[in-house]
C-alpha positions in Angstrom: 14.8 0.2 9.0 11.6 1.7 7.8 11.1 4.7 5.6 8.1 7.0 5.1 7.6 10.0 2.9 6.6 13.1 4.9 4.3 15.5 3.0 2.7 18.8 3.5 -0.8 18.4 5.0 -2.0 21.2 2.7 -0.9 20.3 -0.8 0.9 17.0 -0.5 4.3 18.4 -1.5 7.2 16.1 -0.3 8.9 17.6 2.7 11.4 14.8 3.4 11.7 11.2 4.4 11.2 9.8 7.9 13.4 6.9 8.9 13.0 4.7 11.9 16.2 3.0 12.9 16.2 0.9 16.1 13.1 2.7 17.3 14.7 6.2 16.7 13.0 8.5 14.2 15.0 10.7 11.9 13.8 13.2 9.2 16.0 13.6 6.1 15.1 17.0 4.8 17.0 18.5 1.9 20.3 16.8 2.6 20.3 17.3 6.4 19.0 15.1 9.2 16.7 17.0 11.7 15.0 16.2 14.9 12.8 19.3 14.8 11.5 21.2 11.9 9.6 24.5 11.9 9.2 25.7 8.3 6.8 26.6 5.5 5.9 24.5 2.5 7.6 26.0 -0.6 4.5 25.1 -2.7 1.6 26.4 -0.7 3.1 28.3 2.2 1.5 26.2 5.0 3.3 26.0 8.3 5.1 22.6 8.8 6.0 21.4 12.3 7.8 18.1 12.8 9.4 17.0 16.1 10.9 13.8 17.4 9.0 12.7 20.4 11.0 13.3 23.6 11.0 9.6 24.5 12.7 8.6 21.3 15.1 11.5 21.6 16.0 10.3 25.1 16.7 6.8 23.8 18.9 8.2 21.1 20.9 10.2 23.7 21.2 7.1 25.9 22.6 5.1 22.9 25.1 7.8 22.1 26.3 7.9 25.7 26.5 4.1 25.9 28.6 4.0 22.7 30.9 6.7 24.2 31.4 4.6 27.3 32.3 1.5 25.2 35.0 3.4 23.4 36.6 4.7 26.5 
């Protein structure tokens, strides 16, 4: 697992922490895990956009479906 701090490109304010687990990217932002973020920095007001690339999201969905099949 790797971890990286995500910051505002305008002022450097910490937005959240990006985690990569088994090749899947997650953003921990204020106590929630998101795969898409459209917001404004609370320090400088700059627009913030963060999205999980579709390929990684597809892998995550595939893993969830595989895990469901194993349980059934």
